[in-house]
C-alpha positions as a printed NumPy array, in Angstrom:
array([[ -0.074,  -0.088,   0.19 ],
       [  1.284,   3.359,  -1.086],
       [  2.171,   5.656,   2.139],
       [  0.056,   8.411,   3.164],
       [  1.145,  11.752,   2.371],
       [  1.339,  15.136,   4.023],
       [  0.515,  17.004,   1.011],
       [ -2.578,  15.011,  -0.819],
       [ -4.827,  12.579,   0.131],
       [ -5.026,   9.274,  -0.278],
       [ -7.708,   8.192,  -2.976],
       [ -8.715,   4.908,  -3.422],
       [ -9.767,   3.627,  -7.055],
       [-13.3  ,   4.518,  -7.184],
       [-13.225,   7.582,  -4.719],
       [-14.96 ,  10.653,  -5.671],
       [-14.704,  14.275,  -3.914],
       [-15.921,  17.109,  -4.536],
       [-15.913,  20.565,  -3.703],
       [-13.971,  19.06 ,  -0.442],
       [-10.728,  19.952,   1.479],
       [ -7.907,  17.543,   3.412],
       [ -5.275,  18.061,   5.841],
       [ -2.263,  16.123,   6.142],
       [ -2.379,  12.204,   5.812],
       [ -5.795,  11.836,   5.023],
       [ -7.548,   8.698,   3.09 ],
       [-10.223,   8.105,   1.331],
       [-11.458,   4.609,   0.723],
       [-12.789,   2.448,  -2.482],
       [-15.679,   4.308,  -3.962],
       [-16.113,   6.265,  -1.305],
       [-17.963,   9.873,  -1.988],
       [-17.07 ,  12.787,  -0.273],
       [-19.297,  16.045,  -1.302],
       [-18.796,  19.733,   0.31 ],
       [-16.583,  18.079,   3.159],
       [-13.838,  19.24 ,   5.454],
       [-11.452,  16.559,   6.721],
       [ -8.764,  17.435,   9.343],
       [ -5.266,  15.96 ,   9.689],
       [ -4.96 ,  12.278,   9.525],
       [ -8.525,  11.34 ,   9.094],
       [ -9.614,   8.572,   6.698],
       [-12.883,   6.708,   5.693],
       [-13.227,   3.34 ,   4.069],
       [-14.863,   1.922,   1.741],
       [-18.264,   2.823,   0.665],
       [-18.662,   5.872,   2.606],
       [-20.964,   8.601,   1.689],
       [-20.032,  11.551,   3.6  ],
       [-21.788,  15.275,   2.652],
       [-21.869,  18.293,   4.132],
       [-19.391,  17.594,   7.166],
       [-16.467,  19.129,   9.038],
       [-14.319,  16.512,  10.638],
       [-11.707,  16.814,  12.884],
       [ -8.31 ,  15.364,  13.147],
       [ -7.951,  11.678,  13.568],
       [-10.987,  10.79 ,  12.868],
       [-11.609,   6.783,  12.066],
       [-14.694,   6.21 ,   9.581],
       [-15.631,   2.197,   9.026],
       [-16.464,   0.952,   5.556],
       [-19.903,   2.208,   4.479],
       [-20.864,   4.385,   7.07 ],
       [-23.253,   7.746,   5.928],
       [-22.634,  11.32 ,   7.672],
       [-24.784,  13.818,   6.537],
       [-27.481,  12.039,   4.645],
       [-29.193,  14.555,   2.885],
       [-33.18 ,  15.529,   3.049],
       [-35.839,  15.485,   0.559],
       [-38.379,  18.285,   0.718],
       [-41.25 ,  16.874,   2.942],
       [-43.571,  20.119,   3.249],
       [-44.096,  20.405,  -0.515],
       [-46.374,  18.389,  -2.535],
       [-43.963,  15.913,  -3.682],
       [-41.232,  14.579,  -1.876],
       [-39.01 ,  13.575,  -5.329],
       [-36.075,  15.334,  -6.702],
       [-37.485,  16.397,  -9.646],
       [-38.475,  19.78 ,  -8.302],
       [-34.784,  21.06 ,  -7.225],
       [-32.65 ,  18.304, -10.158],
       [-35.435,  19.493, -12.53 ],
       [-32.835,  19.662, -15.85 ],
       [-32.57 ,  16.207, -15.098],
       [-36.294,  15.874, -16.723],
       [-36.676,  19.464, -18.757],
       [-34.472,  20.862, -21.134],
       [-35.653,  24.383, -20.608],
       [-35.783,  24.182, -16.531],
       [-32.868,  24.622, -13.989],
       [-31.848,  23.421, -10.595],
       [-33.385,  24.613,  -7.46 ],
       [-30.342,  26.739,  -6.197],
       [-32.21 ,  27.824,  -2.999],
       [-32.83 ,  23.658,  -1.646],
       [-28.881,  22.79 ,  -2.249],
       [-27.81 ,  26.033,  -0.93 ],
       [-30.367,  25.362,   2.351],
       [-29.197,  21.333,   2.296],
       [-25.26 ,  22.499,   1.963],
       [-26.208,  24.611,   5.213],
       [-26.959,  21.688,   7.269],
       [-23.286,  20.963,   8.545],
       [-22.415,  17.842,  10.575],
       [-19.108,  17.895,  12.809],
       [-17.525,  15.104,  13.653],
       [-14.654,  15.744,  17.215],
       [-10.825,  14.828,  17.134],
       [-10.077,  11.257,  17.771],
       [-13.102,   9.66 ,  16.926],
       [-14.461,   5.732,  15.946],
       [-17.497,   6.009,  13.41 ],
       [-18.698,   2.079,  13.405],
       [-19.149,  -0.032,  10.619],
       [-22.519,   0.891,   8.868],
       [-23.471,   3.806,  10.924],
       [-25.56 ,   6.41 ,   9.849],
       [-24.888,  10.535,  11.543],
       [-27.993,  12.777,  10.827],
       [-27.363,  16.566,   9.401],
       [-26.403,  18.813,  11.528],
       [-25.474,  16.506,  14.677],
       [-22.284,  16.96 ,  16.322],
       [-19.754,  13.753,  17.565],
       [-17.741,  15.174,  20.22 ],
       [-13.585,  15.239,  20.961],
       [-13.042,  11.053,  21.657],
       [-16.538,   9.727,  21.19 ],
       [-17.445,   6.271,  19.7  ],
       [-20.318,   5.628,  17.323],
       [-21.011,   1.786,  17.442],
       [-21.904,  -0.239,  14.185],
       [-25.235,   0.277,  12.617],
       [-26.49 ,   2.868,  14.917],
       [-28.129,   6.358,  13.931],
       [-27.043,   8.933,  15.043],
       [-30.09 ,  12.038,  15.083],
       [-28.805,  13.868,  18.461],
       [-25.642,  15.414,  19.528],
       [-23.28 ,  13.181,  21.144],
       [-20.967,  14.197,  24.054],
       [-17.254,  14.216,  23.819],
       [-15.756,  11.066,  25.534],
       [-19.149,   9.324,  24.804],
       [-20.06 ,   6.037,  23.38 ],
       [-23.633,   5.292,  21.668],
       [-24.976,   2.526,  20.432],
       [-28.563,   1.918,  18.407],
       [-31.179,   2.877,  16.743],
       [-31.431,   5.714,  17.568],
       [-28.078,   5.893,  19.135],
       [-28.468,   6.369,  22.916],
       [-25.412,   6.795,  25.161],
       [-24.072,   3.338,  26.514],
       [-21.078,   4.974,  28.876],
       [-18.209,   7.309,  28.698],
       [-14.879,   6.201,  27.705],
       [-12.949,   7.694,  30.762],
       [-13.957,   8.816,  33.469],
       [-14.162,  12.972,  33.288],
       [-11.016,  13.899,  34.53 ],
       [ -8.906,  11.809,  32.451],
       [-11.166,  13.513,  29.421],
       [-10.252,  17.004,  30.664],
       [ -6.7  ,  15.793,  30.646],
       [ -6.479,  15.097,  27.151],
       [ -8.506,  17.388,  26.437],
       [ -5.773,  19.883,  27.706],
       [ -3.045,  17.708,  26.259],
       [ -4.374,  18.087,  23.142],
       [ -1.966,  15.421,  21.519],
       [ -4.104,  15.94 ,  18.381],
       [ -2.126,  19.12 ,  17.559],
       [  1.294,  17.587,  17.78 ],
       [  3.557,  17.653,  14.879],
       [  4.689,  14.917,  13.225],
       [  7.945,  13.924,  14.343],
       [  6.269,  14.574,  18.103],
       [  3.631,  11.935,  17.262],
       [  6.451,   9.43 ,  15.824],
       [  8.805,  10.173,  19.016],
       [  5.464,   9.136,  21.429],
       [  4.144,   6.053,  19.168],
       [  6.013,   3.561,  21.565],
       [  4.08 ,   5.438,  24.662],
       [  0.852,   5.599,  22.452],
       [  0.938,   1.985,  21.603],
       [  1.866,   0.163,  25.616],
       [  0.213,   3.077,  27.591],
       [ -2.945,   3.565,  29.157],
       [ -4.439,   7.262,  28.882],
       [ -3.787,   7.437,  32.563],
       [ -0.399,   6.305,  32.168],
       [  0.002,   8.727,  29.012],
       [ -1.064,  11.708,  31.009],
       [  0.939,  11.212,  34.083],
       [  4.209,  10.884,  31.239],
       [  3.388,  14.188,  29.362],
       [  1.283,  16.044,  31.627],
       [  2.467,  17.943,  34.958],
       [ -1.316,  16.938,  36.629]])
């Protein structure tokens, strides 16, 4: 497999990206689609993801077949169908509806730093997933998820916190996700071998 690059994302075969930006060392899996979104440094999505209108923090881990920011059909008009806004598909003299698309793209989903979105999860528009949170496989997230919280189910509900509040607070203060590439490499053995609490003991003063 090619190494990841600080200069441009690694796009696997069939990946489609439009109106999106990527930080350093990002990756987009096979046949994934990314529209009108931002990936922070080191974030990736696996194959067959569909991500739209989303701001993703650093070190986000997005499993296969995840859908984030799925767009909605109009529900108050006489029809739900996309002939209302993709009208040019059906008539040579019709234009797309720019107001509909502008309103759709403005409904941003936000994914925090160091998050894990499990296989096949769906995260609705205008939902925020907090830093360090985990969304279980198959979950349907319709409400905000607090920092460091694990959610599961349809609709998703909190299961438990990843860490005690003091550990979570200290991790946020440490903000290791803002470290430069060289410092991350230097700390790699500790990331691998130490618990979060032991890691904090080594890298913070209290």
